[in-house]
Structures are given as structure tokens and as C-alpha cells.
C-alpha angles and dihedrals in degrees: 000000000000132000090247115129109271120230130194138199087272094056102032095092096053096036100042117010095044096039116127093211131051115284130202116203119200108207106199148136133229092238093052117108099196088048089058089049092049097045099080090047091052089047091051091052091047088054094046093048098041110152090016107065129016121225127204140167131226121194104217090206094057093038109038099155091055090053089048094045090056098039096246101172099167138016138271097045123162116202125189114210120193118180087352093303126116106236104163137029132188122185126200130003117322131172118262093252092056093047092047097051091045093052093042091058087069098049142001113250 
């Protein structure tokens, strides 16, 4: 798992849905191999986009109703929220360039 700030069902509303800037949520699990492979990439993007995009992590085992609410069927799943609405979803491991390009289609960083 990554060093991204972790959020839970109790903080999701204030940290993600009420955020004024775009938010990327990394739905993952501690036992997930592809999640561990994706973590450094997500952390790099979080550093590159500091002040422009917020990044958080949700452990699906600790927050199953959040995973269910947003239809997370497999991990890792990255979701981009803009103005509280999910606008992009990426499932499984992807290289950094693919993630970056897909997210950049939704906003200009």
C-alpha cells in the first residue's frame, strides 16, 4: 500500500465529495500485488500535482460500503472525482503515462 493519506467512510464526504479541487482516490487492499505495484506511480503523480489534485487511499477491506457504493469490483481501482462527482475510473495496474493521460483528459494540471 502507498503512503497516501488514508480516508474512511467517515471522512470520505469531507475529503472527497466536498473538495474544491480534483481528487484521485486509490481503492486498494494490503494483500493486493497489483496495488503494491501501482502505489509508487500514484505517489509520483501526487507529488507532481501537489496543490492541484488531492490524492487519497481507501482500503476496501476496512471500508466495504464505500467500495460497494462506488462499484469497486476489483483492486486497484483509481477514481477521479471533480466537484464531488466520479468522472473517471481505471481498474487494475496501468503504466504511469496511461494513468496520467487518462486523468489529464478530464482537467488541465
